[in-house]
PLY file of the C-alpha trace (Angstrom):
ply
format ascii 1.0
element vertex 90
property float x
property float y
property float z
element edge 89
property int vertex1
property int vertex2
end_header
-1.13 4.03 11.02
-3.50 2.42 8.33
-6.32 3.83 6.47
-8.88 1.36 4.45
-11.94 3.68 1.58
-14.44 0.74 0.60
-16.91 2.36 -1.93
-19.45 0.70 -2.74
-23.41 -0.92 -1.57
-23.09 -2.91 0.89
-20.39 -2.00 3.60
-18.82 -4.73 6.01
-18.81 -3.14 9.51
-16.00 -4.16 11.74
-17.47 -3.45 14.67
-19.86 -5.48 14.37
-20.62 -8.05 17.12
-18.17 -5.56 19.71
-19.66 -5.13 23.03
-16.35 -2.57 23.51
-16.75 0.02 21.27
-18.02 3.65 21.38
-19.89 6.40 19.05
-19.61 9.98 18.29
-21.02 11.60 16.51
-19.73 14.23 13.86
-20.90 16.54 11.04
-18.20 15.90 7.95
-19.50 17.96 4.80
-22.89 18.63 6.20
-23.54 15.05 6.57
-24.26 13.85 10.12
-22.57 10.27 10.47
-20.75 9.09 14.29
-17.39 7.37 14.28
-17.38 3.96 15.45
-13.61 3.09 17.88
-12.24 0.36 19.83
-9.37 -0.90 20.67
-8.06 -4.59 20.77
-4.60 -6.02 22.77
-2.97 -8.49 20.84
0.91 -9.92 21.99
0.97 -7.56 24.40
0.19 -4.29 22.21
-2.69 -1.99 21.74
-4.20 -1.11 17.85
-6.63 1.46 17.95
-9.17 1.78 15.72
-12.37 3.71 13.86
-14.51 2.32 10.79
-17.06 5.77 9.69
-19.62 5.61 6.97
-20.74 8.23 4.79
-23.38 8.44 2.12
-21.49 9.78 -1.28
-24.46 11.09 -2.32
-27.34 11.62 0.09
-31.00 10.21 -1.66
-29.64 8.98 -4.52
-30.20 5.59 -4.91
-28.73 2.63 -4.88
-27.41 4.33 -1.99
-23.93 4.15 -1.94
-21.54 4.14 0.44
-17.66 5.37 1.55
-16.36 3.44 4.61
-13.35 4.68 6.18
-11.53 2.46 8.80
-8.64 3.55 10.54
-5.93 1.39 12.82
-3.33 3.29 14.80
-0.47 2.21 17.02
-1.53 4.76 19.39
-4.53 6.87 20.22
-2.82 10.41 18.75
-1.91 9.04 15.26
-5.51 7.78 15.69
-7.49 10.86 15.54
-4.43 12.32 13.47
-6.50 10.37 11.00
-9.89 11.00 12.15
-9.34 14.35 11.32
-7.26 14.72 7.84
-10.49 12.98 7.21
-12.77 15.34 7.87
-10.27 17.86 6.40
-9.89 16.38 3.41
-13.65 16.34 2.58
-15.90 18.53 0.72
0 1
1 2
2 3
3 4
4 5
5 6
6 7
7 8
8 9
9 10
10 11
11 12
12 13
13 14
14 15
15 16
16 17
17 18
18 19
19 20
20 21
21 22
22 23
23 24
24 25
25 26
26 27
27 28
28 29
29 30
30 31
31 32
32 33
33 34
34 35
35 36
36 37
37 38
38 39
39 40
40 41
41 42
42 43
43 44
44 45
45 46
46 47
47 48
48 49
49 50
50 51
51 52
52 53
53 54
54 55
55 56
56 57
57 58
58 59
59 60
60 61
61 62
62 63
63 64
64 65
65 66
66 67
67 68
68 69
69 70
70 71
71 72
72 73
73 74
74 75
75 76
76 77
77 78
78 79
79 80
80 81
81 82
82 83
83 84
84 85
85 86
86 87
87 88
88 89
């Protein structure tokens, strides 16, 4: 399992261009957002991935975002990390 966090004005959407991405609407800290979820099959292994984009200070310019991306070897671990992020956000 791993979690990455980018903070800045130019996040790179890792799921962009993929056809197997599923979006899941959520609310974190009063902010509406979407988890983008997909999985990869590489070398006989399945890897589960998710990413979400959160505006750090809604309404402020320039718009700075957190881009959180998660990788896990099974769906349960991925869900646990997603839940941890939701709980950790103020």
